[in-house]
Backbone as numpy.savetxt, mean C-alpha at the origin, in Angstrom:
# Nx Ny Nz CAx CAy CAz Cx Cy Cz
20.53 -20.63 -2.14 19.68 -19.44 -2.14 20.57 -18.20 -2.14
20.10 -17.16 -2.87 20.86 -15.91 -2.83 20.48 -15.13 -1.58
21.20 -14.06 -1.31 20.99 -13.37 -0.04 19.70 -12.54 0.02
19.03 -12.32 -1.10 17.78 -11.57 -1.11 16.56 -12.44 -1.34
16.66 -13.72 -1.16 15.51 -14.59 -1.37 14.63 -14.61 -0.12
13.37 -15.01 -0.33 12.41 -15.06 0.76 11.93 -16.49 0.95
11.57 -16.82 2.18 10.96 -18.10 2.49 9.75 -17.84 3.38
8.80 -18.74 3.33 7.64 -18.63 4.20 7.83 -19.65 5.31
7.75 -19.19 6.56 7.98 -20.04 7.71 6.88 -19.81 8.73
6.36 -20.86 9.31 5.35 -20.73 10.35 5.94 -20.04 11.57
5.18 -19.15 12.20 5.67 -18.47 13.39 5.88 -19.44 14.55
5.29 -20.62 14.47 5.46 -21.61 15.53 6.91 -22.05 15.69
7.69 -22.02 14.61 9.07 -22.50 14.68 10.09 -21.37 14.71
9.63 -20.13 14.62 10.54 -18.99 14.65 10.89 -18.62 16.08
12.08 -18.06 16.27 12.37 -17.48 17.59 11.37 -16.37 17.88
10.99 -16.19 19.12 9.95 -15.24 19.47 10.31 -13.79 19.16
11.57 -13.51 18.90 11.97 -12.15 18.59 11.35 -11.65 17.28
11.16 -12.52 16.29 10.64 -12.07 15.00 9.20 -11.56 15.08
8.27 -12.30 15.68 6.92 -11.74 15.83 6.91 -10.47 16.69
7.82 -10.38 17.64 7.88 -9.19 18.48 8.38 -7.98 17.70
9.31 -8.20 16.78 9.78 -7.12 15.91 8.60 -6.61 15.07
7.80 -7.53 14.56 6.62 -7.14 13.78 5.65 -6.32 14.63
5.48 -6.71 15.88 4.59 -5.98 16.77 5.11 -4.57 17.05
6.42 -4.44 17.23 7.01 -3.11 17.44 6.78 -2.24 16.21
7.00 -2.79 15.03 6.78 -2.04 13.79 5.33 -1.57 13.69
4.40 -2.44 14.06 2.98 -2.09 14.01 2.65 -0.98 15.02
3.16 -1.09 16.23 2.90 -0.07 17.25 3.41 1.30 16.81
4.58 1.32 16.19 5.15 2.58 15.73 4.38 3.14 14.53
4.02 2.28 13.60 3.31 2.72 12.41 1.92 3.26 12.74
1.26 2.65 13.70 -0.10 3.06 14.07 -0.11 4.21 15.08
1.06 4.61 15.56 1.14 5.71 16.50 0.79 5.35 17.93
0.67 4.06 18.21 0.36 3.65 19.59 1.54 3.87 20.52
2.72 3.85 19.96 3.93 4.17 20.71 4.68 5.24 19.92
5.30 6.16 20.61 5.97 7.28 19.95 7.45 7.01 19.66
8.05 6.08 20.39 9.47 5.80 20.17 9.71 4.30 20.11
10.80 3.94 19.46 11.14 2.52 19.39 11.47 1.99 20.78
12.04 2.83 21.62 12.37 2.38 22.98 11.11 1.98 23.75
10.07 2.82 23.69 8.84 2.49 24.43 8.12 1.31 23.80
8.15 1.20 22.48 7.51 0.06 21.80 8.24 -1.24 22.14
9.55 -1.21 22.13 10.33 -2.41 22.48 10.09 -2.83 23.92
10.02 -1.85 24.81 9.76 -2.15 26.22 8.39 -2.78 26.38
7.40 -2.24 25.69 6.02 -2.76 25.77 5.93 -4.19 25.27
6.66 -4.50 24.20 6.61 -5.83 23.59 7.54 -6.82 24.30
8.60 -6.30 24.90 9.51 -7.17 25.64 10.73 -7.64 24.86
11.26 -6.76 23.99 12.52 -7.09 23.31 13.46 -5.90 23.46
14.74 -6.14 23.23 15.73 -5.07 23.31 15.67 -4.22 22.05
16.09 -2.98 22.17 16.14 -2.11 21.00 17.14 -2.64 19.99
18.22 -3.23 20.46 19.23 -3.75 19.52 18.65 -4.89 18.69
17.82 -5.74 19.28 17.18 -6.81 18.52 16.23 -6.23 17.49
15.48 -5.21 17.88 14.57 -4.56 16.94 15.34 -3.97 15.76
16.40 -3.21 16.06 17.17 -2.58 14.98 17.90 -3.61 14.11
18.26 -4.72 14.70 18.94 -5.77 13.93 18.02 -6.39 12.88
16.73 -6.57 13.21 15.82 -7.31 12.35 14.75 -6.48 11.65
14.60 -5.22 11.98 13.46 -4.44 11.48 13.40 -4.33 9.96
14.52 -4.33 9.28 14.52 -4.23 7.81 14.41 -5.58 7.12
14.38 -6.65 7.90 14.39 -8.01 7.33 13.13 -8.81 7.63
12.30 -8.35 8.56 11.14 -9.12 8.99 9.87 -8.42 8.54
9.03 -9.16 7.78 7.78 -8.63 7.26 6.70 -9.68 7.41
5.46 -9.24 7.49 4.37 -10.21 7.45 4.22 -10.67 6.01
3.63 -11.83 5.83 3.39 -12.36 4.49 2.57 -11.37 3.67
1.51 -10.84 4.27 0.63 -9.91 3.57 1.37 -8.65 3.16
2.21 -8.15 4.04 2.93 -6.90 3.78 3.90 -7.05 2.60
4.56 -8.16 2.51 5.61 -8.31 1.51 5.15 -8.97 0.22
4.25 -9.94 0.31 3.97 -10.75 -0.86 2.58 -10.60 -1.46
1.62 -10.10 -0.73 0.27 -10.04 -1.29 -0.21 -8.62 -1.53
0.62 -7.64 -1.27 0.22 -6.27 -1.54 1.06 -5.72 -2.68
0.43 -4.96 -3.51 1.09 -4.42 -4.68 0.84 -2.92 -4.72
1.91 -2.14 -4.87 1.80 -0.70 -5.00 1.71 -0.38 -6.49
0.64 0.32 -6.88 0.39 0.61 -8.28 0.12 2.10 -8.45
0.63 2.68 -9.53 0.36 4.08 -9.84 -0.50 4.14 -11.09
-1.62 4.84 -10.96 -2.56 5.04 -12.07 -2.46 6.48 -12.54
-2.58 6.67 -13.85 -2.71 8.01 -14.44 -4.09 8.07 -15.07
-4.80 9.15 -14.81 -6.15 9.29 -15.38 -6.37 10.73 -15.83
-7.22 10.86 -16.82 -7.70 12.18 -17.23 -9.20 12.16 -16.95
-9.64 13.14 -16.14 -11.03 13.22 -15.71 -11.63 14.53 -16.18
-12.89 14.48 -16.59 -13.60 15.70 -16.97 -13.79 16.58 -15.73
-13.75 17.87 -15.95 -13.95 18.85 -14.87 -15.44 19.04 -14.63
-16.04 18.02 -13.99 -17.46 18.02 -13.68 -17.64 17.59 -12.23
-18.65 18.12 -11.55 -18.88 17.75 -10.15 -19.08 16.24 -9.99
-18.40 15.65 -9.01 -18.60 14.25 -8.66 -17.75 13.24 -9.42
-17.03 13.66 -10.45 -16.25 12.71 -11.24 -15.10 12.14 -10.40
-14.33 13.02 -9.77 -13.22 12.54 -8.94 -13.75 11.72 -7.77
-14.85 12.16 -7.19 -15.44 11.43 -6.06 -15.84 10.01 -6.46
-16.49 9.85 -7.60 -16.90 8.50 -8.02 -15.68 7.66 -8.39
-14.66 8.29 -8.93 -13.41 7.60 -9.26 -12.77 7.03 -7.99
-12.68 7.87 -6.97 -12.09 7.44 -5.69 -12.96 6.40 -5.00
-14.27 6.55 -5.09 -15.18 5.57 -4.49 -15.00 4.20 -5.11
-14.81 4.17 -6.41 -14.63 2.89 -7.10 -13.32 2.22 -6.65
-12.29 3.01 -6.45 -11.02 2.45 -5.94 -11.25 1.87 -4.55
-12.00 2.59 -3.73 -12.31 2.11 -2.38 -13.13 0.82 -2.43
-14.14 0.77 -3.28 -14.98 -0.43 -3.40 -14.17 -1.63 -3.87
-13.12 -1.39 -4.61 -12.25 -2.45 -5.09 -11.39 -3.02 -3.96
-11.34 -2.31 -2.83 -10.57 -2.75 -1.68 -9.15 -2.23 -1.66
-8.86 -1.24 -2.48 -7.52 -0.67 -2.54 -7.40 0.46 -1.52
-6.18 0.72 -1.10 -5.90 1.79 -0.17 -5.12 2.87 -0.92
-5.68 4.07 -1.01 -5.01 5.16 -1.72 -3.88 5.70 -0.86
-2.69 5.73 -1.44 -1.51 6.22 -0.74 -1.21 7.67 -1.08
-1.29 8.02 -2.37 -1.07 9.40 -2.79 -2.06 9.76 -3.88
-2.36 11.06 -3.98 -3.24 11.56 -5.03 -2.73 12.93 -5.43
-2.56 13.13 -6.73 -2.14 14.43 -7.24 -3.05 14.79 -8.41
-3.78 15.90 -8.27 -4.66 16.35 -9.34 -4.16 17.68 -9.86
-3.99 17.78 -11.17 -3.59 19.03 -11.79 -4.81 19.93 -11.98
-4.57 21.19 -12.22 -5.64 22.15 -12.50 -6.25 21.80 -13.86
-7.59 21.80 -13.95 -8.22 21.46 -15.24 -7.85 22.44 -16.35
-7.58 21.87 -17.51 -7.30 22.67 -18.71 -8.22 22.13 -19.80
-8.92 23.03 -20.45 -9.86 22.65 -21.51 -10.90 21.63 -21.04
-11.32 21.77 -19.79 -12.40 20.93 -19.28 -12.00 19.56 -18.77
-10.68 19.29 -18.63 -10.24 18.00 -18.11 -8.99 18.18 -17.25
-8.83 17.30 -16.27 -7.69 17.38 -15.36 -6.99 16.04 -15.30
-5.67 16.10 -15.27 -4.86 14.88 -15.10 -4.76 14.56 -13.61
-4.89 13.29 -13.29 -4.83 12.83 -11.91 -3.86 11.65 -11.85
-2.99 11.65 -10.86 -2.10 10.52 -10.62 -2.40 10.00 -9.23
-2.69 8.69 -9.14 -3.04 8.06 -7.87 -2.16 6.84 -7.66
-1.55 6.76 -6.49 -0.81 5.57 -6.10 -1.64 4.86 -5.04
-1.84 3.56 -5.25 -2.70 2.78 -4.35 -2.05 1.45 -4.02
-2.42 0.92 -2.88 -1.97 -0.40 -2.46 -3.09 -1.38 -2.74
-2.82 -2.34 -3.61 -3.79 -3.37 -3.95 -3.43 -4.66 -3.22
-4.40 -5.51 -3.04 -4.18 -6.80 -2.40 -4.39 -7.89 -3.43
-3.49 -8.86 -3.47 -3.65 -9.98 -4.40 -2.68 -9.93 -5.55
-3.12 -10.43 -6.68 -2.24 -10.60 -7.83 -2.03 -9.29 -8.58
-1.00 -9.26 -9.38 -0.68 -8.09 -10.16 -1.72 -7.77 -11.22
-2.47 -8.75 -11.67 -3.48 -8.51 -12.70 -4.63 -7.66 -12.18
-4.77 -7.53 -10.86 -5.83 -6.71 -10.28 -5.71 -5.25 -10.70
-4.50 -4.77 -10.92 -4.31 -3.38 -11.32 -5.02 -3.12 -12.64
-4.90 -4.04 -13.57 -5.52 -3.87 -14.88 -7.04 -4.07 -14.81
-7.49 -4.94 -13.92 -8.93 -5.10 -13.71 -9.54 -3.82 -13.16
-8.85 -3.22 -12.20 -9.32 -1.97 -11.63 -9.30 -0.86 -12.68
-8.25 -0.78 -13.46 -8.16 0.24 -14.51 -9.31 0.09 -15.50
-9.61 -1.14 -15.88 -10.72 -1.38 -16.80 -12.05 -0.92 -16.21
-12.24 -1.18 -14.92 -13.47 -0.75 -14.24 -13.55 0.77 -14.17
-12.43 1.43 -13.88 -12.41 2.89 -13.77 -12.71 3.55 -15.12
-12.30 2.92 -16.20 -12.53 3.47 -17.54 -14.02 3.56 -17.88
-14.84 2.74 -17.22 -16.27 2.71 -17.53 -17.06 3.80 -16.79
-16.44 4.49 -15.86 -17.15 5.50 -15.07 -17.42 6.75 -15.91
-18.52 7.40 -15.63 -18.86 8.65 -16.31 -17.85 9.73 -15.98
-17.45 10.47 -17.01 -16.50 11.56 -16.82 -15.05 11.16 -16.90
-14.78 9.87 -17.04 -13.39 9.40 -17.14 -13.01 9.36 -18.61
-11.98 10.10 -18.97 -11.52 10.18 -20.35 -10.50 9.09 -20.64
-9.58 8.89 -19.69 -8.48 7.93 -19.90 -7.99 7.41 -18.55
-7.57 6.14 -18.53 -6.92 5.56 -17.36 -5.79 4.65 -17.85
-4.62 4.82 -17.25 -3.48 3.96 -17.57 -2.79 3.52 -16.29
-2.26 2.30 -16.30 -1.42 1.84 -15.20 0.00 2.28 -15.53
0.56 3.17 -14.71 1.90 3.67 -14.98 2.99 2.76 -14.46
2.82 2.27 -13.24 3.85 1.42 -12.65 3.26 0.55 -11.57
3.95 -0.51 -11.27 3.55 -1.40 -10.20 4.78 -2.02 -9.58
4.74 -2.22 -8.28 5.87 -2.78 -7.53 5.63 -4.24 -7.29
């Protein structure tokens, strides 16, 4: 195996430090703890253990089943178009990470949205196809995916 390969291992056989590192990361990300020191103390691991493993330990869902995708769209400058566009992304189960809308020119505005999708990479194109059918949507393209 090369040094950047991944394996899936049951938490039952892992040293207890790995699930605790995940818990510290979650506490910090959700704002339940303000510092790594307090999060480590709460979970019961040393800060050195946390810093040693924090860049190497991920949940399965976080690393392998989520996909970051950037969409480019041109939307008509009409009330409710952007709202219905965003609602459809929400209904698809995606989490919007960033949104950038340009000022409308000639009755249309360019929008760039980065979203976190769950599941396979083909979902990005399924979502794009669905977004293209909405009223007021001129164009939708998948720009990039991680």
